[in-house]
N, C-alpha and C positions, 0 to 999 in steps of 0.2 A: 263532137259530143263524145264523151268517154263512155266506155262500156258500163252499163248499169247492172246491178244485181237484179235477177229476176224477182218479181213480186210473188210470194207464196200464194198459191191458189187457196181459196177458202169458200165455205158455204156455211152460213150461220142463220139461226132463226131471227126474224125481223118483226118487231112490234110497231115500227113506224111506217111511213109511206114507202112504197116500192115493193118489190117481190119478197115473198116469204116462202121458202128460205131465200136469202139473199147471198149471191156469190160474186166473187171478183169477176168471173167470166161474164156474168150478166151485166154488171156495172160497166166493165171495160167495153162491152159491145155497144153501149149507148153514150159513153162519156169519154172525153179525152184525158181527164184527170180524176182520180179518186183520192179524196183527202180523208184518211183514216185517223180518227181521234180516239186514241186508246186512253180511257179514263181509268183511274185506279179503283174506284168503287162507286156504287150508286148512291151512297149516302154523303158523299163529299160535296160540300158547298161549292168549292172551286170547280169541280168537274161539272156540276150542274150549270154553273155560270158559263163555263166554256161551251157546253152544248147549246145553251140558249143564245150565246153570242154567235155561234155558227148558224143558228136559225135566223138571227137578226141580219147576218151578212149573206144570206142565201142568194140574194140577187147578185151580189158581187161575185160569188162563186159561179153562179150560172152564167154570168157574162164572160167567164173564163173557161166555159165548157167543163166545169168541175162540179162534183157533188161531194158534200161532206157526209161522213158516215160515223156515227158514234158507236164505239165498241166497248161494252161493259164486261168486266171479268166476273160476272155474277149470274144469277138465274133470271128466269122470266119475270118474276114478281117485281123486282127492282126496275127492270127495263120497262115493263108496262106502267109502273107508277110514274116514271119519267115522262112517258108519252102522254099519259092521261093528264098529268099536271102541266106540262110545258107545250104540248101540241107541236112538236118539232116537225119541220118540213122535210127532214131528211131521214134516211134509215136509222133505226136504233136497234143494233144487234147485241145479242148477249152470247158470251163465250164462257159458259159455266165451267168448262174443262180447261180453260185458258190456253188451249192449243194454238189458236190463231195469235193470241197475245204473245206467246212464246216464239212462234214462227216469225213474227215481225220484230222481235227483239225488244218488247216492252220491258223496261228495267224492273227487276224484282229484287229489291234490297235484302229481303229475308227469304231467299229461295229455299233454304232448308226447312222452312215452315210451310211451304206451298202445298205439300201433301195434306196437311191438317187444316190449313186456312188459306185457300187459293188466293184470296185478295190481300192477304197479309204481306205488306211490303211492296205491293205494286206501285210503281211510279207512273205519272202521266207520260204519254208519248204522242207524237203526231208524225204521220208518214204521208208523203205525196207520192202516189203511184201514177206514173206516166203510162197511160193506156193506149197511146198512139203506136202504131206499128204492129208487128206480128206478136210480140210478147210483152205484157205489162212489166214494167221495171220500177224499182224503187229509185225515185229521183231526188228526194229531199227528206230529211228526218230531223226531228227534235226529240231527244230523249231526256226526260226530266231527271234532275239530280236530287230532287226532294219531292215530297208530296205536294208542295205548293208551286212547283216549277212547270206550270202549264203555259205553253206559248199563247200569246194573245192572237186573236184572229188577224190582226194587222201583220204580225210576224208570219203566220201561216200563209196569208195572201202574198206577202213578199217572197216567201219561199217558193210558192207556186209560180209567181211571176218570174223568178230567177231560172226556172226550168222550162218555161214556155219559150218557143222560138218564134 
């Protein structure tokens, strides 16, 4: 297995199931894999559909000793609306400062406007963190090339399977 880039530590507020605040350290202590779904905003239909599909595939993720985590580059209100509306079985974190989004390389097509409108230009991304071993590492990524380039949950599960031994 090749050397993996260490996964950046984080701790963010969580409005879904699990600890609040929710940290990579806590997730890594209980799971072999953490699937981070970086959505580009809380009002995006495709982002909502991806989060719901992650919920629908929850059993498939759990069978792989993995947990999905939705990360929104917005505030608490949008994240709470998602959880109230969709009753997701996984953590729903919000990163209003977009620090974690940036740390994990979520594409930002219009980075120059990020100071004015943090969600402006954010593109979807998915990251599989391998939490086995001493230090969690980034094992698989999908970085969207457009607002509509969300990986399907089948693609995410295939990516997860490709890094499992």
